[in-house]
SEFIZA-3560 file (N, C-alpha, C; in Angstrom, 3 decimals):
REM SEFIZA-3560
<numar><xx>-34.297</xx><yy>-101.590</yy><zz>-43.866</zz><atom>N</atom></numar>
<numar><xx>-35.729</xx><yy>-101.395</yy><zz>-43.984</zz><atom>CA</atom></numar>
<numar><xx>-36.325</xx><yy>-101.164</yy><zz>-42.592</zz><atom>C</atom></numar>
<numar><xx>-37.229</xx><yy>-100.215</yy><zz>-42.485</zz><atom>N</atom></numar>
<numar><xx>-37.868</xx><yy>-99.933</yy><zz>-41.199</zz><atom>CA</atom></numar>
<numar><xx>-39.162</xx><yy>-100.726</yy><zz>-41.083</zz><atom>C</atom></numar>
<numar><xx>-39.560</xx><yy>-100.972</yy><zz>-39.866</zz><atom>N</atom></numar>
<numar><xx>-40.774</xx><yy>-101.723</yy><zz>-39.585</zz><atom>CA</atom></numar>
<numar><xx>-41.969</xx><yy>-100.780</yy><zz>-39.640</zz><atom>C</atom></numar>
<numar><xx>-43.080</xx><yy>-101.261</yy><zz>-40.181</zz><atom>N</atom></numar>
<numar><xx>-44.300</xx><yy>-100.463</yy><zz>-40.232</zz><atom>CA</atom></numar>
<numar><xx>-44.773</xx><yy>-100.160</yy><zz>-38.807</zz><atom>C</atom></numar>
<numar><xx>-45.261</xx><yy>-98.953</yy><zz>-38.617</zz><atom>N</atom></numar>
<numar><xx>-45.756</xx><yy>-98.558</yy><zz>-37.293</zz><atom>CA</atom></numar>
<numar><xx>-47.271</xx><yy>-98.650</yy><zz>-37.277</zz><atom>C</atom></numar>
<numar><xx>-47.765</xx><yy>-99.304</yy><zz>-36.254</zz><atom>N</atom></numar>
<numar><xx>-49.209</xx><yy>-99.428</yy><zz>-36.096</zz><atom>CA</atom></numar>
<numar><xx>-49.560</xx><yy>-99.217</yy><zz>-34.632</zz><atom>C</atom></numar>
<numar><xx>-50.801</xx><yy>-98.886</yy><zz>-34.404</zz><atom>N</atom></numar>
<numar><xx>-51.308</xx><yy>-98.792</yy><zz>-33.044</zz><atom>CA</atom></numar>
<numar><xx>-50.625</xx><yy>-97.734</yy><zz>-32.199</zz><atom>C</atom></numar>
<numar><xx>-50.341</xx><yy>-98.100</yy><zz>-30.959</zz><atom>N</atom></numar>
<numar><xx>-49.800</xx><yy>-97.161</yy><zz>-29.971</zz><atom>CA</atom></numar>
<numar><xx>-48.449</xx><yy>-96.597</yy><zz>-30.396</zz><atom>C</atom></numar>
<numar><xx>-47.610</xx><yy>-97.410</yy><zz>-31.025</zz><atom>N</atom></numar>
<numar><xx>-46.282</xx><yy>-96.935</yy><zz>-31.448</zz><atom>CA</atom></numar>
<numar><xx>-46.420</xx><yy>-95.808</yy><zz>-32.463</zz><atom>C</atom></numar>
<numar><xx>-47.376</xx><yy>-95.933</yy><zz>-33.380</zz><atom>N</atom></numar>
<numar><xx>-47.588</xx><yy>-94.895</yy><zz>-34.390</zz><atom>CA</atom></numar>
<numar><xx>-48.109</xx><yy>-93.616</yy><zz>-33.737</zz><atom>C</atom></numar>
<numar><xx>-49.036</xx><yy>-93.760</yy><zz>-32.834</zz><atom>N</atom></numar>
<numar><xx>-49.602</xx><yy>-92.605</yy><zz>-32.122</zz><atom>CA</atom></numar>
<numar><xx>-48.507</xx><yy>-91.894</yy><zz>-31.334</zz><atom>C</atom></numar>
<numar><xx>-47.695</xx><yy>-92.657</yy><zz>-30.630</zz><atom>N</atom></numar>
<numar><xx>-46.616</xx><yy>-92.061</yy><zz>-29.827</zz><atom>CA</atom></numar>
<numar><xx>-45.623</xx><yy>-91.311</yy><zz>-30.711</zz><atom>C</atom></numar>
<numar><xx>-45.238</xx><yy>-91.906</yy><zz>-31.839</zz><atom>N</atom></numar>
<numar><xx>-44.276</xx><yy>-91.251</yy><zz>-32.722</zz><atom>CA</atom></numar>
<numar><xx>-44.869</xx><yy>-89.984</yy><zz>-33.319</zz><atom>C</atom></numar>
<numar><xx>-46.107</xx><yy>-90.031</yy><zz>-33.766</zz><atom>N</atom></numar>
<numar><xx>-46.671</xx><yy>-88.823</yy><zz>-34.388</zz><atom>CA</atom></numar>
<numar><xx>-46.835</xx><yy>-87.695</yy><zz>-33.377</zz><atom>C</atom></numar>
<numar><xx>-47.159</xx><yy>-88.011</yy><zz>-32.135</zz><atom>N</atom></numar>
<numar><xx>-47.257</xx><yy>-86.970</yy><zz>-31.107</zz><atom>CA</atom></numar>
<numar><xx>-45.880</xx><yy>-86.364</yy><zz>-30.805</zz><atom>C</atom></numar>
<numar><xx>-44.871</xx><yy>-87.220</yy><zz>-30.742</zz><atom>N</atom></numar>
<numar><xx>-43.506</xx><yy>-86.745</yy><zz>-30.510</zz><atom>CA</atom></numar>
<numar><xx>-43.045</xx><yy>-85.863</yy><zz>-31.676</zz><atom>C</atom></numar>
<numar><xx>-43.285</xx><yy>-86.315</yy><zz>-32.893</zz><atom>N</atom></numar>
<numar><xx>-42.894</xx><yy>-85.528</yy><zz>-34.067</zz><atom>CA</atom></numar>
<numar><xx>-43.628</xx><yy>-84.185</yy><zz>-34.081</zz><atom>C</atom></numar>
<numar><xx>-44.912</xx><yy>-84.191</yy><zz>-33.748</zz><atom>N</atom></numar>
<numar><xx>-45.695</xx><yy>-82.951</yy><zz>-33.735</zz><atom>CA</atom></numar>
<numar><xx>-45.122</xx><yy>-81.952</yy><zz>-32.735</zz><atom>C</atom></numar>
<numar><xx>-44.754</xx><yy>-82.420</yy><zz>-31.554</zz><atom>N</atom></numar>
<numar><xx>-44.177</xx><yy>-81.528</yy><zz>-30.541</zz><atom>CA</atom></numar>
<numar><xx>-42.864</xx><yy>-80.930</yy><zz>-31.034</zz><atom>C</atom></numar>
<numar><xx>-42.024</xx><yy>-81.755</yy><zz>-31.624</zz><atom>N</atom></numar>
<numar><xx>-40.733</xx><yy>-81.275</yy><zz>-32.118</zz><atom>CA</atom></numar>
<numar><xx>-40.900</xx><yy>-80.335</yy><zz>-33.309</zz><atom>C</atom></numar>
<numar><xx>-41.867</xx><yy>-80.621</yy><zz>-34.183</zz><atom>N</atom></numar>
<numar><xx>-42.136</xx><yy>-79.738</yy><zz>-35.320</zz><atom>CA</atom></numar>
<numar><xx>-42.664</xx><yy>-78.396</yy><zz>-34.816</zz><atom>C</atom></numar>
<numar><xx>-43.579</xx><yy>-78.436</yy><zz>-33.858</zz><atom>N</atom></numar>
<numar><xx>-44.115</xx><yy>-77.204</yy><zz>-33.269</zz><atom>CA</atom></numar>
<numar><xx>-43.017</xx><yy>-76.377</yy><zz>-32.611</zz><atom>C</atom></numar>
<numar><xx>-41.976</xx><yy>-77.047</yy><zz>-32.125</zz><atom>N</atom></numar>
<numar><xx>-40.854</xx><yy>-76.350</yy><zz>-31.482</zz><atom>CA</atom></numar>
<numar><xx>-39.872</xx><yy>-75.780</yy><zz>-32.504</zz><atom>C</atom></numar>
<numar><xx>-40.098</xx><yy>-76.067</yy><zz>-33.801</zz><atom>N</atom></numar>
<numar><xx>-39.274</xx><yy>-75.452</yy><zz>-34.834</zz><atom>CA</atom></numar>
<numar><xx>-38.463</xx><yy>-76.385</yy><zz>-35.708</zz><atom>C</atom></numar>
<numar><xx>-38.454</xx><yy>-77.683</yy><zz>-35.415</zz><atom>N</atom></numar>
<numar><xx>-37.700</xx><yy>-78.625</yy><zz>-36.243</zz><atom>CA</atom></numar>
<numar><xx>-38.341</xx><yy>-78.744</yy><zz>-37.627</zz><atom>C</atom></numar>
<numar><xx>-37.526</xx><yy>-78.973</yy><zz>-38.638</zz><atom>N</atom></numar>
<numar><xx>-38.053</xx><yy>-79.150</yy><zz>-39.990</zz><atom>CA</atom></numar>
<numar><xx>-38.472</xx><yy>-80.604</yy><zz>-40.206</zz><atom>C</atom></numar>
<numar><xx>-39.310</xx><yy>-80.820</yy><zz>-41.199</zz><atom>N</atom></numar>
<numar><xx>-39.715</xx><yy>-82.184</yy><zz>-41.534</zz><atom>CA</atom></numar>
<numar><xx>-38.482</xx><yy>-82.998</yy><zz>-41.926</zz><atom>C</atom></numar>
<numar><xx>-37.605</xx><yy>-82.404</yy><zz>-42.714</zz><atom>N</atom></numar>
<numar><xx>-36.391</xx><yy>-83.103</yy><zz>-43.162</zz><atom>CA</atom></numar>
<numar><xx>-35.536</xx><yy>-83.525</yy><zz>-41.958</zz><atom>C</atom></numar>
<numar><xx>-35.374</xx><yy>-82.643</yy><zz>-40.984</zz><atom>N</atom></numar>
<numar><xx>-34.593</xx><yy>-82.962</yy><zz>-39.788</zz><atom>CA</atom></numar>
<numar><xx>-35.248</xx><yy>-84.097</yy><zz>-39.005</zz><atom>C</atom></numar>
<numar><xx>-36.552</xx><yy>-84.025</yy><zz>-38.817</zz><atom>N</atom></numar>
<numar><xx>-37.264</xx><yy>-85.068</yy><zz>-38.082</zz><atom>CA</atom></numar>
<numar><xx>-37.138</xx><yy>-86.411</yy><zz>-38.785</zz><atom>C</atom></numar>
<numar><xx>-37.297</xx><yy>-86.406</yy><zz>-40.102</zz><atom>N</atom></numar>
<numar><xx>-37.196</xx><yy>-87.640</yy><zz>-40.877</zz><atom>CA</atom></numar>
<numar><xx>-35.812</xx><yy>-88.258</yy><zz>-40.727</zz><atom>C</atom></numar>
<numar><xx>-34.790</xx><yy>-87.436</yy><zz>-40.811</zz><atom>N</atom></numar>
<numar><xx>-33.415</xx><yy>-87.922</yy><zz>-40.676</zz><atom>CA</atom></numar>
<numar><xx>-33.185</xx><yy>-88.495</yy><zz>-39.277</zz><atom>C</atom></numar>
<numar><xx>-33.636</xx><yy>-87.790</yy><zz>-38.253</zz><atom>N</atom></numar>
<numar><xx>-33.434</xx><yy>-88.245</yy><zz>-36.881</zz><atom>CA</atom></numar>
<numar><xx>-34.147</xx><yy>-89.563</yy><zz>-36.595</zz><atom>C</atom></numar>
<numar><xx>-35.290</xx><yy>-89.768</yy><zz>-37.224</zz><atom>N</atom></numar>
<numar><xx>-36.081</xx><yy>-90.978</yy><zz>-36.978</zz><atom>CA</atom></numar>
<numar><xx>-35.803</xx><yy>-92.092</yy><zz>-37.989</zz><atom>C</atom></numar>
<numar><xx>-34.904</xx><yy>-91.829</yy><zz>-38.949</zz><atom>N</atom></numar>
<numar><xx>-34.584</xx><yy>-92.807</yy><zz>-39.995</zz><atom>CA</atom></numar>
<numar><xx>-35.839</xx><yy>-93.208</yy><zz>-40.771</zz><atom>C</atom></numar>
<numar><xx>-36.633</xx><yy>-92.206</yy><zz>-41.095</zz><atom>N</atom></numar>
<numar><xx>-37.871</xx><yy>-92.385</yy><zz>-41.854</zz><atom>CA</atom></numar>
<numar><xx>-37.821</xx><yy>-91.498</yy><zz>-43.083</zz><atom>C</atom></numar>
<numar><xx>-38.684</xx><yy>-91.748</yy><zz>-44.029</zz><atom>N</atom></numar>
<numar><xx>-38.719</xx><yy>-90.913</yy><zz>-45.230</zz><atom>CA</atom></numar>
<numar><xx>-39.398</xx><yy>-89.579</yy><zz>-44.919</zz><atom>C</atom></numar>
<numar><xx>-39.098</xx><yy>-88.604</yy><zz>-45.761</zz><atom>N</atom></numar>
<numar><xx>-39.735</xx><yy>-87.297</yy><zz>-45.646</zz><atom>CA</atom></numar>
<numar><xx>-41.258</xx><yy>-87.459</yy><zz>-45.746</zz><atom>C</atom></numar>
<numar><xx>-41.712</xx><yy>-88.228</yy><zz>-46.732</zz><atom>N</atom></numar>
<numar><xx>-43.152</xx><yy>-88.408</yy><zz>-46.959</zz><atom>CA</atom></numar>
<numar><xx>-43.862</xx><yy>-89.043</yy><zz>-45.781</zz><atom>C</atom></numar>
<numar><xx>-43.250</xx><yy>-90.063</yy><zz>-45.190</zz><atom>N</atom></numar>
<numar><xx>-43.860</xx><yy>-90.727</yy><zz>-44.036</zz><atom>CA</atom></numar>
<numar><xx>-43.930</xx><yy>-89.771</yy><zz>-42.852</zz><atom>C</atom></numar>
<numar><xx>-42.860</xx><yy>-89.029</yy><zz>-42.629</zz><atom>N</atom></numar>
<numar><xx>-42.818</xx><yy>-88.069</yy><zz>-41.529</zz><atom>CA</atom></numar>
<numar><xx>-43.884</xx><yy>-87.003</yy><zz>-41.720</zz><atom>C</atom></numar>
<numar><xx>-44.016</xx><yy>-86.507</yy><zz>-42.937</zz><atom>N</atom></numar>
<numar><xx>-45.037</xx><yy>-85.493</yy><zz>-43.254</zz><atom>CA</atom></numar>
<numar><xx>-46.441</xx><yy>-86.061</yy><zz>-43.011</zz><atom>C</atom></numar>
<numar><xx>-46.655</xx><yy>-87.305</yy><zz>-43.425</zz><atom>N</atom></numar>
<numar><xx>-47.957</xx><yy>-87.948</yy><zz>-43.211</zz><atom>CA</atom></numar>
<numar><xx>-48.295</xx><yy>-88.035</yy><zz>-41.725</zz><atom>C</atom></numar>
<numar><xx>-47.328</xx><yy>-88.426</yy><zz>-40.902</zz><atom>N</atom></numar>
<numar><xx>-47.581</xx><yy>-88.506</yy><zz>-39.461</zz><atom>CA</atom></numar>
<numar><xx>-47.911</xx><yy>-87.137</yy><zz>-38.875</zz><atom>C</atom></numar>
<numar><xx>-47.219</xx><yy>-86.104</yy><zz>-39.332</zz><atom>N</atom></numar>
<numar><xx>-47.515</xx><yy>-84.747</yy><zz>-38.847</zz><atom>CA</atom></numar>
<numar><xx>-48.935</xx><yy>-84.349</yy><zz>-39.222</zz><atom>C</atom></numar>
<numar><xx>-49.344</xx><yy>-84.650</yy><zz>-40.429</zz><atom>N</atom></numar>
<numar><xx>-50.713</xx><yy>-84.322</yy><zz>-40.849</zz><atom>CA</atom></numar>
<numar><xx>-51.737</xx><yy>-85.125</yy><zz>-40.050</zz><atom>C</atom></numar>
<numar><xx>-51.441</xx><yy>-86.391</yy><zz>-39.787</zz><atom>N</atom></numar>
<numar><xx>-52.328</xx><yy>-87.209</yy><zz>-38.943</zz><atom>CA</atom></numar>
<numar><xx>-52.476</xx><yy>-86.611</yy><zz>-37.545</zz><atom>C</atom></numar>
<numar><xx>-51.409</xx><yy>-85.973</yy><zz>-37.064</zz><atom>N</atom></numar>
<numar><xx>-51.424</xx><yy>-85.369</yy><zz>-35.721</zz><atom>CA</atom></numar>
<numar><xx>-52.152</xx><yy>-84.027</yy><zz>-35.712</zz><atom>C</atom></numar>
<numar><xx>-52.569</xx><yy>-83.546</yy><zz>-36.887</zz><atom>N</atom></numar>
<numar><xx>-53.304</xx><yy>-82.283</yy><zz>-36.944</zz><atom>CA</atom></numar>
<numar><xx>-52.415</xx><yy>-81.059</yy><zz>-37.039</zz><atom>C</atom></numar>
<numar><xx>-51.160</xx><yy>-81.246</yy><zz>-37.401</zz><atom>N</atom></numar>
<numar><xx>-50.225</xx><yy>-80.128</yy><zz>-37.521</zz><atom>CA</atom></numar>
<numar><xx>-50.508</xx><yy>-79.348</yy><zz>-38.805</zz><atom>C</atom></numar>
<numar><xx>-50.525</xx><yy>-78.028</yy><zz>-38.701</zz><atom>N</atom></numar>
<numar><xx>-50.601</xx><yy>-77.177</yy><zz>-39.884</zz><atom>CA</atom></numar>
<numar><xx>-49.159</xx><yy>-76.909</yy><zz>-40.304</zz><atom>C</atom></numar>
<numar><xx>-48.807</xx><yy>-77.393</yy><zz>-41.486</zz><atom>N</atom></numar>
<numar><xx>-47.420</xx><yy>-77.294</yy><zz>-41.925</zz><atom>CA</atom></numar>
<numar><xx>-47.041</xx><yy>-75.865</yy><zz>-42.264</zz><atom>C</atom></numar>
<numar><xx>-45.795</xx><yy>-75.516</yy><zz>-41.949</zz><atom>N</atom></numar>
<numar><xx>-45.270</xx><yy>-74.203</yy><zz>-42.294</zz><atom>CA</atom></numar>
<numar><xx>-45.048</xx><yy>-74.136</yy><zz>-43.805</zz><atom>C</atom></numar>
<numar><xx>-45.026</xx><yy>-72.924</yy><zz>-44.356</zz><atom>N</atom></numar>
<numar><xx>-44.725</xx><yy>-72.799</yy><zz>-45.785</zz><atom>CA</atom></numar>
<numar><xx>-43.317</xx><yy>-73.316</yy><zz>-46.085</zz><atom>C</atom></numar>
<numar><xx>-43.141</xx><yy>-73.822</yy><zz>-47.268</zz><atom>N</atom></numar>
<numar><xx>-41.811</xx><yy>-74.289</yy><zz>-47.675</zz><atom>CA</atom></numar>
<numar><xx>-40.869</xx><yy>-73.104</yy><zz>-47.803</zz><atom>C</atom></numar>
<numar><xx>-39.597</xx><yy>-73.376</yy><zz>-47.632</zz><atom>N</atom></numar>
<numar><xx>-38.545</xx><yy>-72.369</yy><zz>-47.787</zz><atom>CA</atom></numar>
<numar><xx>-38.691</xx><yy>-71.218</yy><zz>-46.812</zz><atom>C</atom></numar>
<numar><xx>-39.187</xx><yy>-71.497</yy><zz>-45.625</zz><atom>N</atom></numar>
<numar><xx>-39.297</xx><yy>-70.457</yy><zz>-44.605</zz><atom>CA</atom></numar>
<numar><xx>-37.928</xx><yy>-70.304</yy><zz>-43.957</zz><atom>C</atom></numar>
<numar><xx>-37.161</xx><yy>-69.371</yy><zz>-44.462</zz><atom>N</atom></numar>
<numar><xx>-35.828</xx><yy>-69.137</yy><zz>-43.913</zz><atom>CA</atom></numar>
<numar><xx>-35.601</xx><yy>-67.643</yy><zz>-43.753</zz><atom>C</atom></numar>
<numar><xx>-34.856</xx><yy>-67.308</yy><zz>-42.731</zz><atom>N</atom></numar>
<numar><xx>-34.502</xx><yy>-65.905</yy><zz>-42.499</zz><atom>CA</atom></numar>
<numar><xx>-33.449</xx><yy>-65.491</yy><zz>-43.529</zz><atom>C</atom></numar>
<numar><xx>-33.425</xx><yy>-64.213</yy><zz>-43.906</zz><atom>N</atom></numar>
<numar><xx>-32.349</xx><yy>-63.749</yy><zz>-44.792</zz><atom>CA</atom></numar>
<numar><xx>-30.991</xx><yy>-64.055</yy><zz>-44.161</zz><atom>C</atom></numar>
<numar><xx>-29.996</xx><yy>-64.305</yy><zz>-45.000</zz><atom>N</atom></numar>
<numar><xx>-28.694</xx><yy>-64.734</yy><zz>-44.493</zz><atom>CA</atom></numar>
<numar><xx>-27.987</xx><yy>-63.679</yy><zz>-43.660</zz><atom>C</atom></numar>
<numar><xx>-28.348</xx><yy>-62.405</yy><zz>-43.805</zz><atom>N</atom></numar>
<numar><xx>-27.670</xx><yy>-61.362</yy><zz>-43.034</zz><atom>CA</atom></numar>
<numar><xx>-28.336</xx><yy>-61.099</yy><zz>-41.684</zz><atom>C</atom></numar>
<numar><xx>-29.348</xx><yy>-61.891</yy><zz>-41.342</zz><atom>N</atom></numar>
<numar><xx>-30.033</xx><yy>-61.726</yy><zz>-40.065</zz><atom>CA</atom></numar>
<numar><xx>-30.026</xx><yy>-63.050</yy><zz>-39.312</zz><atom>C</atom></numar>
<numar><xx>-30.047</xx><yy>-62.997</yy><zz>-37.972</zz><atom>N</atom></numar>
<numar><xx>-30.080</xx><yy>-64.248</yy><zz>-37.207</zz><atom>CA</atom></numar>
<numar><xx>-31.409</xx><yy>-64.971</yy><zz>-37.412</zz><atom>C</atom></numar>
<numar><xx>-31.438</xx><yy>-66.295</yy><zz>-37.226</zz><atom>N</atom></numar>
<numar><xx>-32.689</xx><yy>-67.048</yy><zz>-37.376</zz><atom>CA</atom></numar>
<numar><xx>-33.736</xx><yy>-66.557</yy><zz>-36.379</zz><atom>C</atom></numar>
<numar><xx>-34.982</xx><yy>-66.668</yy><zz>-36.765</zz><atom>N</atom></numar>
<numar><xx>-36.093</xx><yy>-66.260</yy><zz>-35.903</zz><atom>CA</atom></numar>
<numar><xx>-36.952</xx><yy>-67.467</yy><zz>-35.583</zz><atom>C</atom></numar>
<numar><xx>-37.861</xx><yy>-67.283</yy><zz>-34.668</zz><atom>N</atom></numar>
<numar><xx>-38.822</xx><yy>-68.328</yy><zz>-34.339</zz><atom>CA</atom></numar>
<numar><xx>-39.772</xx><yy>-68.503</yy><zz>-35.512</zz><atom>C</atom></numar>
<numar><xx>-40.368</xx><yy>-69.712</yy><zz>-35.678</zz><atom>N</atom></numar>
<numar><xx>-41.361</xx><yy>-69.896</yy><zz>-36.730</zz><atom>CA</atom></numar>
<numar><xx>-42.504</xx><yy>-68.901</yy><zz>-36.541</zz><atom>C</atom></numar>
<numar><xx>-43.143</xx><yy>-68.479</yy><zz>-37.619</zz><atom>N</atom></numar>
<numar><xx>-44.248</xx><yy>-67.531</yy><zz>-37.480</zz><atom>CA</atom></numar>
<numar><xx>-45.376</xx><yy>-68.120</yy><zz>-36.668</zz><atom>C</atom></numar>
<numar><xx>-46.085</xx><yy>-67.273</yy><zz>-35.954</zz><atom>N</atom></numar>
<numar><xx>-47.227</xx><yy>-67.758</yy><zz>-35.172</zz><atom>CA</atom></numar>
<numar><xx>-48.347</xx><yy>-68.124</yy><zz>-36.141</zz><atom>C</atom></numar>
<numar><xx>-49.242</xx><yy>-68.958</yy><zz>-35.675</zz><atom>N</atom></numar>
<numar><xx>-50.353</xx><yy>-69.371</yy><zz>-36.508</zz><atom>CA</atom></numar>
<numar><xx>-50.103</xx><yy>-70.698</yy><zz>-37.200</zz><atom>C</atom></numar>
<numar><xx>-48.892</xx><yy>-71.245</yy><zz>-37.059</zz><atom>N</atom></numar>
<numar><xx>-48.595</xx><yy>-72.549</yy><zz>-37.634</zz><atom>CA</atom></numar>
<numar><xx>-48.357</xx><yy>-73.506</yy><zz>-36.492</zz><atom>C</atom></numar>
<numar><xx>-48.639</xx><yy>-74.763</yy><zz>-36.719</zz><atom>N</atom></numar>
<numar><xx>-48.482</xx><yy>-75.778</yy><zz>-35.703</zz><atom>CA</atom></numar>
<numar><xx>-49.749</xx><yy>-76.606</yy><zz>-35.638</zz><atom>C</atom></numar>
<numar><xx>-50.003</xx><yy>-77.175</yy><zz>-34.509</zz><atom>N</atom></numar>
<numar><xx>-51.167</xx><yy>-78.035</yy><zz>-34.380</zz><atom>CA</atom></numar>
<numar><xx>-52.440</xx><yy>-77.228</yy><zz>-34.290</zz><atom>C</atom></numar>
<numar><xx>-53.444</xx><yy>-77.647</yy><zz>-35.047</zz><atom>N</atom></numar>
<numar><xx>-54.741</xx><yy>-76.971</yy><zz>-34.936</zz><atom>CA</atom></numar>
<numar><xx>-55.448</xx><yy>-77.562</yy><zz>-33.714</zz><atom>C</atom></numar>
<numar><xx>-56.107</xx><yy>-76.706</yy><zz>-32.998</zz><atom>N</atom></numar>
<numar><xx>-56.782</xx><yy>-77.137</yy><zz>-31.761</zz><atom>CA</atom></numar>
<numar><xx>-58.285</xx><yy>-77.048</yy><zz>-31.939</zz><atom>C</atom></numar>
<numar><xx>-58.762</xx><yy>-77.612</yy><zz>-33.030</zz><atom>N</atom></numar>
<numar><xx>-60.199</xx><yy>-77.557</yy><zz>-33.318</zz><atom>CA</atom></numar>
<numar><xx>-60.951</xx><yy>-78.636</yy><zz>-32.604</zz><atom>C</atom></numar>
//
């Protein structure tokens, strides 16, 4: 069982997750790396102001992977 995150620890984790998500990591990958659930990881990303990429965003198998499309990531409003 993981410990609930509150205060500065929660802020630090969500900022770290947001940076890694913006760099192209998937929510599933981040959740696995942090030993957290997909839902909790997604919630932290939303708290950080990240605009989530569409689901199933994958390059066709006959082409090399590409960078995530522009326009997704943290909103700077």
